[in-house]
C-alpha positions in Angstrom: 0.0 0.0 0.0 1.6 3.3 -1.1 -0.6 6.0 0.2 0.4 9.7 0.4 0.1 11.7 3.5 -1.9 14.9 3.2 0.6 17.7 2.3 0.0 19.6 5.6 0.7 16.5 7.7 3.8 15.6 5.6 5.1 19.1 6.1 4.6 19.0 9.9 6.1 15.5 10.1 9.2 16.4 8.1 9.7 19.6 10.1 9.5 17.8 13.4 11.9 15.1 12.2 14.3 17.7 10.9 14.3 19.3 14.4 14.8 15.8 15.9 17.8 15.2 13.5 19.4 18.5 14.6 19.0 17.5 18.2 20.5 14.1 17.4 23.6 15.8 16.0 23.9 17.6 19.3 23.5 14.3 21.2 20.3 15.5 22.8 18.7 12.1 22.5 15.8 12.8 24.8 14.7 16.0 23.1 15.2 14.4 19.7 13.0 11.5 20.7 10.3 13.9 21.8 10.2 15.5 18.3 10.1 12.1 16.6 7.3 10.9 18.9 5.4 14.1 18.2 5.8 13.4 14.4 4.6 9.8 14.8 1.5 11.0 16.6 0.6 13.2 13.6 0.2 10.2 11.4 -3.4 9.1 10.6 -4.9 6.1 12.3 -3.3 2.7 11.6 0.0 4.6 11.4 2.0 1.5 10.4 0.6 1.7 6.8 2.5 5.0 6.2 6.1 5.0 4.9 6.8 7.9 7.2 6.2 5.6 10.2 9.1 3.5 9.0 11.7 6.3 9.2 10.2 7.8 12.4 10.5 4.4 14.2 14.1 4.2 12.9 14.8 7.7 14.3 13.2 6.9 17.6 15.1 3.6 17.7 18.4 5.4 17.1 17.9 7.6 20.1 17.5 4.6 22.3 20.4 2.8 20.6 22.7 5.8 21.3 21.6 5.8 24.9 22.4 2.0 25.0 18.8 1.1 25.8 18.8 -1.9 23.5 15.4 -3.3 24.5 13.6 -0.1 23.5 15.8 0.3 20.5 14.9 -3.3 19.4 11.1 -2.6 19.9 11.4 0.5 17.6 13.3 -1.3 14.9 10.9 -4.3 15.2 8.0 -1.8 14.6 9.9 -0.2 11.7 10.3 -3.6 9.9 6.5 -4.0 9.9 6.0 -0.7 8.1 6.3 0.0 4.4 9.8 -0.7 3.0 11.0 -1.8 6.4 11.6 -5.5 5.7 14.8 -5.8 3.8 16.1 -2.4 4.7 19.8 -3.0 5.6 19.9 -0.3 8.2 16.9 -1.7 10.1 18.4 -5.2 10.0 21.7 -3.8 11.2 20.1 -2.1 14.2 18.0 -5.2 15.0 21.2 -7.3 14.8 23.1 -5.0 17.1 20.3 -4.8 19.6 20.0 -8.6 19.6 23.8 -8.8 20.1 23.7 -6.4 23.0 20.8 -8.3 24.6 22.7 -11.5 24.3 20.7 -13.3 21.6 23.6 -14.1 19.4 21.8 -16.5 17.1 19.2 -13.8 16.1 21.9 -11.2 16.0 23.8 -13.2 13.5 20.7 -13.6 11.3 20.0 -9.9 11.3 23.6 -8.9 10.8 23.8 -11.2 7.8 20.7 -9.6 6.3 22.3 -6.1 6.9 25.5 -7.3 5.2 23.7 -8.9 2.3 21.7 -5.7 1.7 24.2 -3.0 2.5 27.6 -4.6 2.2 30.5 -4.0 4.6 30.1 -0.2 4.4 26.9 -0.4 6.6 29.1 -1.5 9.5 31.7 1.2 9.2 30.1 3.9 11.4 29.6 1.7 14.4 31.7 -0.3 16.9 33.8 -2.8 15.0 32.7 -5.6 17.3 29.5 -6.1 15.2 31.5 -6.7 12.0 34.0 -8.9 13.9 31.2 -11.0 15.2 29.7 -11.3 11.8 33.1 -12.5 10.5 32.9 -15.4 12.8 29.6 -16.5 11.1 30.2 -15.8 7.4 33.0 -14.9 5.0 32.9 -11.2 4.4 
């Protein structure tokens, strides 16, 4: 389903997410998350049918990931994968794998990290702690 948000809603959502992104760059994760949640609340009912929900959940998940709250990060990325263009998105699979890794579920971590690697190559691992790529290398040839 590829529905378009009404222009005024899209404008508000992108404005709030832009503010959230600026706060993320300043490492103000709590305030950034507040902007992203505000944006998510503007989506019409059954918000998981909107593509905007995918990237808003990713943004919220990143705030939790950077705060090392891997359970909440996992829940956000799990929601994102159920939204349009979520399944198969290498970045979403990367964060799911990293969250599983940090929560100690290494089998599921390996599965998600392989998906991230298959979709995004080695480059997708380059901005994060090398331990994730090192773990992946124990599972597959990269």
